[in-house]
N, C-alpha and C positions, 0 to 999 in steps of 0.2 A: 578480489573483485567479484568472485562468484556470489558472495553473500549479497552484494548490492543487486545483482540481477535476480536472484531468488526472491529477495524482499520486494523488489519492484513488481515481479510477476505475481506474487501473492497479493500485493495491493491491487493489481488489475483484476485478479479473480474476485476479490471482495467487492470491488467497484461494480463488476458485472453482476454479482449477486445482489447488490443494492438496487441496481437498475431493474433487474428482473423482479425482485420482491416489490419494489415500488409500483411497477406496472400492474402486478396482480393484487395490489391494494393493502398490503401490510406495511404501512408507512412507519410504524414504530421500529420494526425490524430493519427497514431500509435505512433509517437514520443510524441505527446501531452499526450496520455494515459500512456505511460511509465513514463513520468515526474509526472503525477498525481498519479500513483501507487507508485513511489518513495517517494512522499510526505506522502502518507498514511503509507508506511513502516517506514519512518523516524519518524513520529509521534508515531507510535506504539512502536518502539524501545525506543524512548526518554521517553515515559510514563512508559514502563516496567522498564527501568533503574532507573527512579525516584522512582517508587514504591518499587523496590528491595532495594535501598539505604535507604528508609524510614522504611523498616521493613516489607513490604508486606501488610500493612493495607491501 
């Protein structure tokens, strides 16, 4: 379950980086960071769903 939390936190970090970068005007990098955050969030969700179906172990 630890991996789910770590990947979720990494997604939040990349999302914060996207917002910060977008505010300062580098929109190309902001889009890249949003995609990267989405990958981390998707992986966290997929792993959570797999562990939930397996019985939490």
